[in-house]
C-alpha positions in Angstrom: 0.0 0.0 0.0 1.3 3.5 -0.9 0.3 6.6 1.1 1.3 10.2 0.3 2.2 13.0 2.8 2.3 16.7 2.1 4.3 19.7 3.3 2.2 21.8 5.6 2.6 25.6 5.4 5.6 27.1 3.8 8.3 25.1 2.0 10.5 23.3 4.5 13.6 21.3 4.2 12.5 17.7 3.6 14.6 15.6 5.9 15.0 11.9 5.4 14.0 11.2 9.0 10.6 13.0 8.6 7.5 11.6 6.9 6.7 15.0 5.4 6.6 15.3 1.6 6.9 11.5 0.9 5.3 8.5 -0.6 5.3 5.9 2.2 5.0 2.2 1.5 3.4 -0.3 3.9 2.9 -4.1 3.9 -0.7 -5.3 4.5 0.0 -5.6 8.2 1.3 -2.1 8.5 5.0 -3.0 8.7 7.7 -1.9 6.3 7.5 -4.0 3.1 10.4 -6.5 3.1 11.5 -5.3 -0.4 11.2 -1.6 0.4 14.3 0.3 -0.7 14.8 1.9 2.8 14.6 0.6 6.3 11.7 2.9 7.1 8.4 3.3 5.2 9.9 5.9 2.8 9.5 4.9 -0.9 10.0 8.3 -2.5 10.5 11.8 -1.2 10.7 15.4 -2.5 6.9 15.9 -2.9 5.1 19.1 -2.1 1.4 18.2 -2.1 0.5 14.9 -3.6 -3.1 14.7 -4.7 -3.4 11.2 -6.1 -1.6 8.0 -7.1 -2.3 5.7 -10.0 -0.8 2.4 -11.1 -0.3 2.1 -14.9 -1.0 -1.1 -16.7 2.7 -1.9 -16.8 2.9 -1.6 -12.9 4.6 1.8 -12.9 3.2 4.3 -10.3 2.5 8.0 -11.0 1.4 10.8 -8.7 -0.1 14.2 -9.3 0.7 17.1 -7.0 0.6 20.9 -6.7 3.9 22.3 -7.9 6.3 24.8 -6.5 4.0 27.8 -7.1 0.4 27.5 -5.9 -2.0 26.8 -8.8 0.7 27.5 -11.4 2.7 24.4 -11.9 0.9 21.1 -11.3 3.0 18.0 -11.7 2.7 14.4 -12.9 5.6 12.3 -11.6 6.6 8.8 -12.6 7.6 7.5 -9.2 10.9 5.6 -8.9 11.6 3.8 -5.6 14.3 5.4 -3.4 14.6 8.6 -5.5 14.1 12.3 -4.8 11.2 13.5 -7.0 11.6 17.2 -6.4 11.5 17.9 -10.1 8.6 16.9 -12.3 8.6 15.1 -15.7 5.7 17.2 -17.0 4.5 20.6 -15.8 1.2 22.4 -16.6 0.6 26.1 -16.2 
């Protein structure tokens, strides 16, 4: 199961030890998935305000999120495990 978290308030430094601005991955019992790339639940990081997740037919996962400037640069990100996704693949606005 994947869960997204957002940054609250103004932009803050996204620390690896904090769940803020991340996609977290859980096993069905709530534990860290055995094949997760990190020892905690972190699967990806560098997100500002994720709005949704979708799994493509090929198994890839994408998310949508508000970009750096409010309502001016929404993002679609192809999520890659254990990577910083601060920069989008496609930007609107």
